[in-house]
N, C-alpha and C positions, 0 to 999 in steps of 0.2 A: 486405658480404654482405647479400643481400635476405632478407626474411622467409621466403620459401619455402625458401631454402638453409638458414636457421637451423633450420627445422622438420625438414628431411630429415636434417641432421647430427645433430640430437638423437635422432630416431627410429632412426637407424642404430645407435645404441648402447643405446637404451632403448625397447623396444617396449611397446605396450599402455598408453599414457598417455591420460588424459582431457584434454579441452580446458583445464580449469583447471590441471592439472599441467604441460601444455606451456606455458601462459601464465606460470605462476610461474617455470619454469626459464629461459624466454627473457627475461623482463623483469628478471632479475637484472642483466643487462648492457645492456639496451635499454629505452628509454622508448617504450613502445607500448601501445595500449589493448587490453583484453580483446576488444572488438568487432572490432578489426582482425585479431586472431589467430583468432577464431572464423570470421570471413568467409574468411580464407585457408585454414583447414582444410576448410571446405565446398567451396571451389573445387578444392582438391587432391584431395578425395574424388571430385568430379564428373569430374576429369581422370584418374582411376584411378591417381593417384600414391600415394594413401593408401586404406586400407580401414578401415571402422569396424565394430566388433562391440560391440553395446550402446553404451556411452559411450566405449569405448577406441579410440584410433587407433594404427595401425601402418603401416609401408611395405607397399605392394602388391608381392608377390614377383614378379609378372609384369613390373611396371614396373622393378624392380631388375635383372632379367635383361636387359631391353631396353637399359637404360643400360650394363650391363656389355658387351654385344655392341657397342654403339655406340662405346664408348671403346677396345675392343680393335681395332675397325676403324680408328679414328682413329690409334691408336698404330702400326698396321701401315702406314697410308698415309704416316705421318711418319717411318717407318724409313728412314734414309739408306743402307741396304744392300739395299733391296727395290724392285724395279721395279713400278710401279703402271700398268697399261695404261689406266686411266681419266684420267690426267693428260696434258695437252698439253705440259707442260715440267716436268722434275724433275731434282734433283741427287742423285747417289749418291756416297758417300764410302767408299772401300775402304782397308783398312789394309796390304795386302801385294799384290805382283804376282801371287802365286798366287791370292789371293782375286779379284783383278781379272780375270785370264785365265780362271779357272774360271767366274766369273759371266757373263762375256761369251759363253763357249762355251754355257752353259746357255740364255742369252737368245736368241742368234743361231740356235741349232739348233732352237728351239721353234716357229718360224714365226709366233709371235704378232705380230711386228713387220710382218707382211704383211697383217694384217687391214685390210679396206677399201682395199687397194692393187690397182691394175690391172696391175702388172707383177711380175716376179720378180727384179729386179736387187738385188744387194747387193755391198758392197765397201768399200774405204777408201783414204784418203790418209794414209800413216803414215811416221813417221821410220824405224822398223824394223818388220819383219814380226812379228806376234804369234804366241803359242803355240809358243815354242821348248821344247816339252815332249815327253817320251815318254808317249803316251797309253796307258791301259789299253784293254781291248776296248770298254767303254761309251763312253769319251771319244773313241775313234777313230771309232766309228759316228756319234756326234754331229757330229764334225768333217767327216766325209765327207758327211753329210746337209746340213750348213751350206754346203759348197762345191759339191757335185756337182749336185743337182737345180735349183739356182739359176743365175743368170748372174753369176758372181763375178769382179769385177775389182779388182786391187790395184795401187796406185802407191806406191812406196817412195822416200823421200828418200835413204837411204843405200844403198850397194852394198858390203856386207862379206861375209866368208866365211860367217857364220851366215845372213845374208839370202839368199845364193845357195843355201845348203843348204835353207833353208825354201822357196825358190822352187820347187825340184824337188819338195819334199814337197807343197806346195799343188797343183801341177799334177797330181801323181799322184792326189790326192784329188778332182780334178775342177774346179779353178779354170779359168775361161775365159781370163783374160789377166792378166799380171803385168809391170810395168815397174819396174826398179830404177834408182837414181841419178837421180831426177827431182825437182828442187826446185819444189814446187807453190806456194810462196809464203807459207805461214803455219807457225807453230810447233807447234800442237797436233795430235794425231792426230784424224782425223775418219772415222767409219764412216757409210756411208749404207745403210740397210736398209729397203726398202719406202718408206713415207712418213716414216721417222724419220731424224734426224741425231743422231749420238752423238759428242760432243766429249770428248776425253780429255786431262787435264792432269796431268803428272807433276811431282814435285819436281825441282829442279835436280840434286840429288845422284843421284837415280834415273836421270836422263838420262845423266849421266856414267858411272854404273856399267854401264848397258846398252851405251852406246857402246864402252866398254872391252872388255866381254865379247864383243860381236859382232865387234869388230875383231881381237881377239887369239886367240880360239879358232878353231882350224883344223878340228877334228873335233867336231861337236856331240854325237855319241854319247859321246865321251870326257869331255866336260864334264858330261854327265848321269851317267856312271858314277862320276866323281870327286866328285859332289855339288856342283859349282860352281853349277849352275842352281838346285838346291834351296835352297842357301844364299841366293842373291840373291832368289829368289822368295818365300822365307818370312820374310825380315827385314822390319822395319817400313819401309814405303815408302808414303806416302799417295798415293792416286790419286783424283782428282776426275773424275766422269763426269756430263756434262750431256746429258740425253736430251730431244730436242724432236720432237714430232709436228707436222710442218708440211709439207704436200704441196709448196707452192711452194718452200720452202727446200730440201727434199730434191731437187727437180728441178734446182735451180741447182747443187748440189754433184755430183749424178749426171752432169750434162752436163760439168762440169769433169773429173770422173774419167774419163768415157768418151772425152773429147777426146784422151787419150793413146793411144787405140786406133783412132782413125779418126774418121769423121763421127758425132758422138754422136746426132744426130737419126735417122740411118739405122740405127744399132745399136739404138736404142730401139724402132724400128718393126719390128724383126725378128719375124716371126710366131711363131717358136719360143719367144718370151718370154711364155709364158702364165701367168696367175696361178693359184695354188692355190685350190681351192674353199673357200668360207666354211665348209662342213660340216667339211672336213678341219682347218681352222684352229681351229674351236671344239672339235673332238675333242682336238687336241693341247693346247689351252689347259687343258682339264679335267684332262689327265694330267700337267701340268707345274707345278713350283713355281719361282718366280722370286726366291726369297730366298736370299742367300748371305752 
């Protein structure tokens, strides 16, 4: 620990100490001269870390507040359940499917992922279709906003009763195109939204549970009423999400996604695919929280 840190730690517990008192307390465990301590105190006073009243030193309250705000921001940026729009690549770790699906709905319906993006394409290459839930009014509005105003395309590896039920639900909410039963060549789920690529990795046990549920349940509403979905989505199932902001990478995955619906270059050039305004994005960003 440096001399400055020693002084800060000392004054955090004992305010209004003279230079001599600080020297005596610090040198109990350190071999350092009085001149070095006095010089460091003067430097810290000039940097507004300390304030001096007569001969006594104490921590500058403004500096303490600034440090507190800095570390709070640092903790938030390192929170593995919080999306940070300032990072080019980040990893989120969610504990349940409910947490994962809810978080993705909040994020995808917010429009923040379309910032600095020239198009309104969104969609994914998935093992199974997401969001096998009965939404409340708020959730349904977010889902419709996520699907409808954008150009939403989904390619699904499996073709099960639940996937087919969700296919109709997605289309009713405004999805542009859906293909079931297409093996796209890799294991993880990948969503492409604006200039972002979102990779999703489930535990093996989670994949088996979802495969079983989606294949055996004939009526999704019955599964909801019986609590089968709630049980699966609320139990511990680790989900790792890697979010990468990379225009070139997103274009590669977008072209692969759109290739299932025709000529990808022609689809992308469709003049109806207009971007949302920066003003609208900023307004939505101010009104949304991305922590779950």
